[in-house]
N, C-alpha and C positions, 0 to 999 in steps of 0.2 A: 504493499499499499504506500502510495506517495501522496502526501497531503490528504485531501479528501477522497482520493480515487483508488479503487481496488482494481487490480489487474488480474485477469483469469488465465491461468496457464493452460487449462484444458479447453477453454472456450465453449461453454455449454451452447447447445443449439436449440432453437425454437422449432421443434419438429412438426407441430401442428397448432392451429388456432381455430376458434369458433366464435361466432357472434350472433347476437339477436338484437333487433331494434324496433321501436315503435312506429306507428304509422306516419307520424310527423317527421320522424328522422329518416324514414326510407323514402321520403319525397325528395331528398337530396342524394349525395354521392353514395350514402350507405346502401340505398336500395338495390344497387347492382352487385354488392359485395358480401353482405351479411348472409349468414346460413339460413336465417329465419326472419322474414319480414312480417311483422304482426299487422293485422288489420284492425285489431281491437287491443287497446293498451291495458285492458283488464285481463287479458290472456286467459279468459275462462274462469277467473277467480272472483271472489266476492269483495275483496279489498284490494287496494293499490299495493299495500305491503306484501300481501300473498303473491301478487302478480310479479312484483320485483324478485321475490325469492324464487319463484318458478322460472323466471328469466335466467337468473344465475345458474340454477341447476341445469337448465337446458344448455347453456353455453359450456358448462364443464363437461357434462356428459358427451356432448356432441364433439368436443375437442378430443377427448379420450378415444372415442369411436373412430374419428378421422385418422388417428394414429394407429389403428388396428390394435388397440389395447383394451383391457378391462379395468374397472375401478380398483380391483385388487392388485393390479400391476403398478399403481401409483403409490410412491412412498409417502409423499407429503402433499397436502393441500394448503396453499397459502391464499388467504382472501380477507377482504374486509369491505366495508360499505359505509354509507352515509347515515344510517339509521342508528338509533340509540343502542348502545351495546352490540353493535354490528350484527343485528339479528338476521339479516339476509344471509350473510355468510355462515353464521353459526348454525342456523336451521338448515342450510344447504348441506353443511358438513354433517348434520344429523342423518340426512338421507343417504349421503355417499359412503359413510362408514370408512373414510380414509383419514389417517392421522392428520390432524388439523392444527395449524398455527394461525390464529386470528391476528390480523395486522390492521393498523389504522393510520393513514396520512391523508385522509379525505380524498380529494380528487386525484392525488398523486399516488394513490394505492396501487395502480397498475405498474408504474415504474418501479415502485418499492418492491412489489411482489416479484418482478423480473430480477431485480438486484438481489434480493434475498435467496431466490430460487437458484440464481447463478452461483452465489456463495456455497449453498448446500451441495449442489451437483459437482461444481468445480473442485470443492474439497473432499469429494468421496463420501459424503454423509448421506447422500441420497442418490439413487439411479434416475428417478423420474419424479418431477415436481410439476404440479399444476398451480399457476397463479392466475387469479381471476377476480374481477370485481364488477359491479354494475350500480345503476341508480334508476330511479323512476320519478318523472317530473312531479306527479301528484303526491307521492310520499314524501319527497324532499321539501317541496314548497310549504306543506302544512306543518312540517317540523321546524324549518328554519325561518320561515317568514310569516305567512298569514294562512288562516283557514281558506280553503278553495272556495267555500260558499260565500265568503265575504266579498269576492269580486274586487279585490283591491287593484287600483291602477298601478301599472308597472312603470317605473321611471326610465328614462332612455339609456341610463348607464347599465341597466340590469341585463342578465343572460337568462337563457332558458335551459333548465336542467334536462339533461338528455335521458330519455327512456331507452335504455339499452344495457347490454352486459357483454363482456368479452373474456375470453379465457385463452391462455397459452400454456403449452406443454414443453417443459425443458428437459433435456436428456443429453448425455454425451455421445449417445449412439443415435443414428438415423441422420436424415438429411434436413437442412434448413439453415436459415441465417443463424450466425452465431453471435453471442455476446462476448465481446472482448475486454470490456472494462466497464466500470460504473462509478459514478461520483455521488457520494452521500451528501445530501443538502443540509444546510443550517436552517435553523428557524429565524425568520426575518419578519419584522414588523415596520410597516411604512406609516403607521399611525392612522390607517383607514378604519373607521367604525361603522361605515354604511354597509349593511348586509347585502345590499343590492349591487354594490360596486366591487365584485369579486376580482375583476380583471386588474384594477388598480391596486388591490390589496396583495395579489399574488405575484405580480410582475417583479418586484424587487427580489423575491425568493428565486424565481427562474433566473434573473440576471446574475445573482450571486453564485448559483450553481454552475451556470454556463461559463462564467469567468473563471471560477475555481477549476473547472475541467480544463480549460485552455491552458491555464496556468500550471496545472499539475502535469499535463501530458505533452505540453510544447506544441500542441496542434493549433490550427487556425480554422476559421469558418470554411475556408476553401478546401480543407481536408474531408469535408462531408458533402454528400449529395443533398441532404436535407438535414435541417435543424428543426425538430418537431417539438413544439411546446404544447401545453394544454393544461387546463382549459381557460386560457386567458381571454379569449374572445377577440373581437375586432379592436376594441379599445386597449385591453391589456396587451394585445400582441404588438401594437404600436409602441406602448410604453416600454416593454421590455427591449425592443430595438433601440429606443432612445437611451435607455439606461446603460446598456453595454457599449453603445456608441460614445457615450460620454467618457468611457474608460479606454477608448481607443480601439474597440472591436466592432466591426461592421458585419452584422449577420443578415441584413435586410435582403440580400440577393437570394439566399436560400432558406430563409426562415418561413415556416408555415405553422399556424396554430390550429390544433384540432377543433377548438371552439369556433373558430372563424370559418372553417370549410364544412363543418358537419351538416349545416342546413343551407338551402337555397335562401340565402339571407334576404329577407324582406323586412318591412317595418315591424311586423309583429314578432320578429325573432330579436329585435333590438340588437345587442352586441354579439349574438350567436349563442353557442351552446356552452354548458357547464356540467358539473356532476361527475361522479366516478366513472359512469358509464360512457362518458364522451371520449376520453382517451382510449378506454378499453375497447369501445366499438370501432373507433376510427383506425387505431394502430393494428388491431388484430384482424381487420377485414381489408380495408382499402390499401393501407400502407404495406402490410404483410404481403397482400396479393401483387403489388408493384414490385416488391423486392424479390419475389419467387418467380415472376413471369417475365424477366428480362426487359423491364421498363427503362433501364438506366439508373434507377435508384439502388445503389449497392451498399452505401454506408450511411447510416442515419444516427444522429444524436437525438435520443428521445428524452426529453425532460418534462415529465408531468408535474402539475402544480396542485397544491392543496391548501385550502383555507382551514385552519385548525380552531375554528370557533364553535361555540354551542349556543343554544337559546339562552342558557343561563348567563354565559359570559356577555352576550350581546345586551341582554337585558339589564345587566349591571354596568353598562356603559364602557366595557372594555374594547380596546382595539383589537384588530384581527391579526394574529400571528399566522405565518404561512411558511410552507416548506416546498421544496422541489428536489426530486431525485432524478438522476440521469443515467441512462444506459446507452453504450454504443452497440448498435446492431449492425452487422455486415455480413455480406456474402463473400466467402473466401474459397 
């Protein structure tokens, strides 16, 4: 390890992925790439929370099946979500019966899962690890902001929590893009207290991790085909570009944010997408497909971002601490 960056000698591979997304999300780029495009965001369940859980379970089981494995072949299941006590992840683990490590870094849970899964497989502690997460607009909104029935007007700086889930299977055996290194993020706080302004709150954490990665590795933005952040949205994506530019690093030519591209952005999407399911669904479908089908994207710096707030902290007037973890995924 150098600085904040871990180097993986054995370079764990992402041998399969699986995704599922809601009707609104599938009107954008995800519609062509997800394994399951929902026509009903209730997914046949009675509550939004049960629908979110079912989506996560689908993504994990589909990911394992695509690798031609069974649940008993998986050594560890890494997962977390946005709901209190990560109930979507833990209830999914209850169904899977796979040894479970619950993790939480809000919307950066996907990159944290890939990071920890790489540590476990690269170190020989596990042969196969599944990392997964997801979110649901209707479950997240009523937990973090307002009851849906209240019909509260959304401010222009807000984002739309993605209804979706994604899963990735890591192993030293098999074919797929490999994870060569990962940069562990620090918790940053820009002094933002507006629970609707997630992009501005999380951008400093993304900038700090990206700069740390370049400092530790000696790489530059030109060494990557794509620098993928998420879920900063349109506003946060521009802020992170400005923040790293102030430090002498220009990522504007090859930087894309998951939250900015997940929807066909119209006025009712405001700044784009957010939520743990945003990065999970975009990276594990659209980006993974591009990397595995010769599109010219061979090396990606994936830095998901998460806001570490709760309704209690926000209600007490606390500002929003945030974190971003990055992994380098490349074809070799």
